[in-house]
VOPAGU-2260 file (C-alpha; in pm, 1 decimal, decimal comma):
REM VOPAGU-2260
SITE   aa  ch    i         X         Y         Z
SITE  MET   A    0    9753,5   13345,6   11833,5
SITE  ARG   A    1    9581,8   13011,4   11785,3
SITE  LYS   A    2    9919,2   12830,7   11753,2
SITE  LYS   A    3   10053,3   13015,0   12060,8
SITE  ILE   A    4    9749,5   12891,3   12259,5
SITE  LEU   A    5    9798,7   12531,8   12132,3
SITE  VAL   A    6   10168,2   12528,3   12225,8
SITE  ALA   A    7   10105,6   12664,6   12574,2
SITE  ALA   A    8    9810,5   12434,9   12637,3
SITE  SER   A    9    9996,7   12127,6   12514,0
SITE  GLN   A   10   10282,1   12194,9   12756,1
SITE  LEU   A   11   10049,2   12255,3   13048,1
SITE  PHE   A   12    9828,7   11951,4   12971,5
SITE  ALA   A   13   10136,1   11728,2   12930,1
SITE  ALA   A   14   10287,3   11844,2   13259,3
SITE  GLU   A   15    9978,0   11854,5   13476,3
SITE  GLY   A   16    9685,9   11678,9   13307,0
SITE  TYR   A   17    9363,3   11809,2   13159,9
SITE  SER   A   18    9159,1   11847,8   13478,6
SITE  ALA   A   19    9439,1   12031,5   13663,4
SITE  VAL   A   20    9469,8   12301,4   13399,4
SITE  SER   A   21    9187,2   12558,2   13375,1
SITE  MET   A   22    9103,0   12775,0   13073,5
SITE  ARG   A   23    9191,9   13072,4   13286,0
SITE  ARG   A   24    9542,1   12929,6   13351,8
SITE  ILE   A   25    9597,7   12873,8   12978,5
SITE  ALA   A   26    9479,6   13228,6   12901,5
SITE  THR   A   27    9722,1   13366,1   13162,3
SITE  ALA   A   28   10010,1   13156,7   13024,1
SITE  VAL   A   29    9944,3   13296,8   12674,5
SITE  GLY   A   30    9882,5   13651,1   12795,2
SITE  VAL   A   31    9522,9   13688,3   12678,5
SITE  THR   A   32    9191,6   13722,5   12852,1
SITE  GLN   A   33    8981,7   13413,1   12913,9
SITE  ALA   A   34    8715,0   13565,2   12685,3
SITE  ASN   A   35    8979,6   13592,1   12409,7
SITE  LEU   A   36    9063,9   13220,3   12458,6
SITE  TYR   A   37    8694,3   13136,7   12411,0
SITE  TYR   A   38    8702,0   13327,6   12085,7
SITE  TYR   A   39    8938,0   13062,9   11949,4
SITE  PHE   A   40    8797,2   12753,5   12128,5
SITE  LYS   A   41    8432,3   12723,4   12233,8
SITE  ASP   A   42    8511,1   12503,0   12534,1
SITE  LYS   A   43    8784,1   12303,5   12699,8
SITE  GLU   A   44    8706,8   11981,3   12514,7
SITE  GLU   A   45    8744,3   12156,9   12180,3
SITE  LEU   A   46    9080,9   12293,3   12303,7
SITE  VAL   A   47    9194,2   11948,8   12420,1
SITE  ARG   A   48    9105,1   11791,8   12081,6
SITE  SER   A   49    9272,5   12079,2   11897,1
SITE  VAL   A   50    9585,8   12037,9   12110,8
SITE  LEU   A   51    9601,2   11665,5   12047,3
SITE  THR   A   52    9548,3   11712,4   11674,0
SITE  PHE   A   53    9813,5   11986,9   11669,0
SITE  VAL   A   54   10066,1   11777,3   11858,7
SITE  PHE   A   55   10007,2   11439,9   11688,8
SITE  SER   A   56    9922,3   11530,5   11326,8
SITE  GLY   A   57   10268,3   11638,7   11217,3
SITE  ARG   A   58   10436,2   11355,8   11396,2
SITE  SER   A   59   10198,9   11102,1   11244,3
SITE  ARG   A   60   10259,7   11244,3   10895,2
SITE  SER   A   61   10638,3   11222,4   10955,2
SITE  LEU   A   62   10603,0   10857,1   11044,6
SITE  GLY   A   63   10389,3   10792,3   10739,0
SITE  ASP   A   64   10647,1   10969,5   10521,6
SITE  ILE   A   65   10921,8   10745,5   10654,6
SITE  LEU   A   66   10714,9   10435,6   10590,6
SITE  GLU   A   67   10626,7   10546,9   10238,3
SITE  SER   A   68   10975,9   10677,7   10154,7
SITE  GLY   A   69   11035,9   10428,3    9876,5
SITE  GLU   A   70   11344,6   10281,8   10043,1
SITE  ASP   A   71   11372,5    9907,0   10068,0
SITE  THR   A   72   11115,9    9758,3   10302,1
SITE  GLU   A   73   11358,4    9661,5   10576,8
SITE  GLN   A   74   11517,5   10008,4   10580,2
SITE  CYS   A   75   11173,3   10175,5   10593,3
SITE  LEU   A   76   11076,4    9960,5   10888,3
SITE  GLU   A   77   11401,9   10017,5   11072,4
SITE  ASN   A   78   11383,2   10392,6   11016,5
SITE  ALA   A   79   11024,7   10402,1   11132,6
SITE  ILE   A   80   11100,2   10204,9   11451,5
SITE  SER   A   81   11398,3   10427,5   11528,3
SITE  TRP   A   82   11196,7   10742,6   11463,4
SITE  PHE   A   83   10904,7   10625,2   11680,9
SITE  LEU   A   84   11129,0   10516,7   11967,1
SITE  THR   A   85   11318,1   10846,8   11956,8
SITE  LEU   A   86   10986,1   11028,2   11965,4
SITE  LEU   A   87   10865,1   10825,0   12264,6
SITE  PHE   A   88   11190,4   10869,5   12458,6
SITE  ARG   A   89   11273,8   11231,9   12369,2
SITE  ASP   A   90   10956,1   11422,9   12290,5
SITE  THR   A   91   10811,4   11453,6   12640,5
SITE  VAL   A   92   10512,6   11665,0   12545,2
SITE  SER   A   93   10373,5   11430,0   12283,4
SITE  THR   A   94   10465,6   11119,5   12483,4
SITE  LYS   A   95   10295,4   11241,2   12802,3
SITE  LEU   A   96    9987,7   11351,0   12608,3
SITE  PHE   A   97    9976,0   11013,4   12432,1
SITE  PHE   A   98   10000,8   10818,4   12757,0
SITE  ARG   A   99    9741,7   11043,7   12919,4
SITE  GLU   A  100    9501,2   10961,8   12638,1
SITE  LEU   A  101    9558,6   10587,4   12687,1
SITE  LEU   A  102    9511,6   10618,8   13060,6
SITE  THR   A  103    9209,0   10851,8   13042,4
SITE  ASP   A  104    9039,9   10599,8   12811,1
SITE  ASP   A  105    8796,8   10856,6   12668,7
SITE  ARG   A  106    8649,8   10633,6   12398,2
SITE  ASP   A  107    8515,7   10922,2   12188,2
SITE  ARG   A  108    8844,9   11110,0   12196,7
SITE  LEU   A  109    9044,5   10791,3   12118,5
SITE  GLN   A  110    8816,9   10720,8   11821,1
SITE  PHE   A  111    8858,0   11084,1   11704,9
SITE  LEU   A  112    9238,1   11058,9   11729,4
SITE  THR   A  113    9246,0   10724,5   11551,6
SITE  GLU   A  114    9031,8   10839,3   11264,8
SITE  SER   A  115    9172,9   11189,2   11217,7
SITE  VAL   A  116    9540,0   11140,1   11308,7
SITE  PHE   A  117    9673,3   10782,8   11352,9
SITE  GLN   A  118    9495,2   10570,5   11095,0
SITE  ASP   A  119    9696,4   10665,2   10784,8
SITE  SER   A  120   10040,3   10606,1   10940,4
SITE  PHE   A  121    9911,1   10283,5   11095,8
SITE  ASP   A  122    9792,1   10164,9   10751,8
SITE  SER   A  123   10134,6   10244,8   10612,0
SITE  LEU   A  124   10299,2   10038,4   10888,2
SITE  ALA   A  125   10068,7    9745,2   10818,2
SITE  ARG   A  126   10153,9    9761,7   10446,8
SITE  VAL   A  127   10529,0    9761,7   10523,5
SITE  LEU   A  128   10492,9    9471,2   10763,9
SITE  ASP   A  129   10286,8    9279,1   10509,8
SITE  ALA   A  130   10566,5    9321,6   10255,2
SITE  TYR   A  131   10845,0    9241,8   10504,9
SITE  LEU   A  132   10718,6    8967,0   10735,0
SITE  HIS   A  133   10568,3    8622,8   10695,4
SITE  THR   A  134   10235,2    8711,0   10851,3
SITE  ALA   A  135    9878,0    8618,1   10772,9
SITE  ASP   A  136    9754,7    8933,6   10948,5
SITE  PRO   A  137    9960,6    9249,0   10894,7
SITE  VAL   A  138    9714,1    9461,1   11093,2
SITE  HIS   A  139    9762,5    9240,6   11397,6
SITE  ALA   A  140   10141,5    9251,1   11343,6
SITE  ALA   A  141   10127,3    9632,2   11331,6
SITE  ILE   A  142    9923,6    9644,9   11651,2
SITE  PHE   A  143   10166,4    9408,3   11819,6
SITE  LEU   A  144   10475,5    9603,5   11706,1
SITE  THR   A  145   10331,6    9940,8   11805,6
SITE  SER   A  146   10220,5    9808,1   12142,2
SITE  ALA   A  147   10563,9    9655,0   12206,0
SITE  LEU   A  148   10734,7    9988,6   12138,4
SITE  ILE   A  149   10492,5   10184,0   12358,7
SITE  GLY   A  150   10517,8    9927,6   12636,4
SITE  TYR   A  151   10897,5    9925,6   12620,4
SITE  CYS   A  152   10894,6   10305,0   12664,6
SITE  GLN   A  153   10657,6   10279,8   12959,3
SITE  PHE   A  154   10871,9   10011,6   13124,0
SITE  SER   A  155   11201,5   10195,2   13066,2
SITE  GLY   A  156   11194,3   10365,8   13406,4
SITE  ILE   A  157   11229,4   10025,3   13569,3
SITE  VAL   A  158   11507,6    9900,0   13338,3
SITE  SER   A  159   11792,2   10079,3   13519,9
SITE  HIS   A  160   11695,7    9903,1   13842,5
SITE  LEU   A  161   11694,6    9549,5   13696,9
SITE  HIS   A  162   11995,6    9328,7   13774,0
SITE  GLY   A  163   12203,8    9279,1   13459,4
SITE  ALA   A  164   12037,1    9560,0   13267,0
SITE  LYS   A  165   12269,8    9796,6   13087,1
SITE  PRO   A  166   12212,6   10172,1   13048,2
SITE  GLU   A  167   12205,2   10140,0   12671,2
SITE  TYR   A  168   11896,2    9921,0   12693,8
SITE  VAL   A  169   11690,5   10242,7   12696,8
SITE  GLU   A  170   11862,7   10406,1   12397,2
SITE  PRO   A  171   11638,2   10416,7   12087,9
SITE  GLN   A  172   11914,5   10304,3   11849,2
SITE  VAL   A  173   12005,3   10002,6   12066,5
SITE  ILE   A  174   11639,3    9902,7   12102,4
SITE  THR   A  175   11591,3    9942,5   11726,3
SITE  ARG   A  176   11893,1    9722,3   11644,5
SITE  TYR   A  177   11777,0    9449,0   11881,6
SITE  LEU   A  178   11420,2    9455,7   11755,8
SITE  MET   A  179   11531,2    9445,4   11392,8
SITE  GLN   A  180   11749,4    9139,6   11470,5
SITE  GLN   A  181   11437,2    8968,2   11601,4
SITE  LEU   A  182   11215,0    9078,4   11313,4
SITE  ARG   A  183   11466,7    8952,4   11057,0
SITE  ARG   A  184   11402,7    8602,9   11186,8
SITE  PHE   A  185   11045,5    8630,8   11050,4
SITE  ALA   A  186   11126,1    8828,4   10735,3
SITE  LYS   A  187   11029,8    8699,4   10395,0
SITE  GLN   A  188   11328,1    8569,7   10209,2
SITE  PRO   A  189   11454,6    8792,0    9926,5
SITE  ALA   A  190   11380,6    8660,8    9577,6
SITE  LEU   A  191   11658,2    8448,8    9439,0
SITE  PRO   A  192   11830,4    8590,4    9126,8
SITE  GLN   A  193   11725,9    8404,1    8812,6
């Protein structure tokens, strides 16, 4: 029942926002009484945090697994970028919830999400970038890369209206290929055979 509530609430929150969706509405969507809903979640904030953890935890672990896969560094990075872009462009529930969190700017909830969900996969990204790029600050590089991908997704609705833009400019694989071409310019040179 808890998972059923989280799925229904995540879809409603993503579509309409937190303030527009009441606990009563979620209970109705799930087919339980409002009292039953409060049995599982003491209040709406606990439900919101539980929804965000439910939606983002598995995805963040998947990204971490890709980054820690043991493949060569460039392939790990390319796979991670492709996976993340596909998530941003295709998984509307998680993307809308993510953008809502950024726009809501609830500092306590953002800190909670960072510490409980995002930090491990971010650390993995920083390690991969440190191994792959010439950079004195892999954390800053990871912030920059992540922000660029998120910003690209947010800007994608405008892309089709820009003169000279091609439809494939909003395809995750095309974006990944282009970004990897740019990143290779700053990659550490492979060791020369001895």
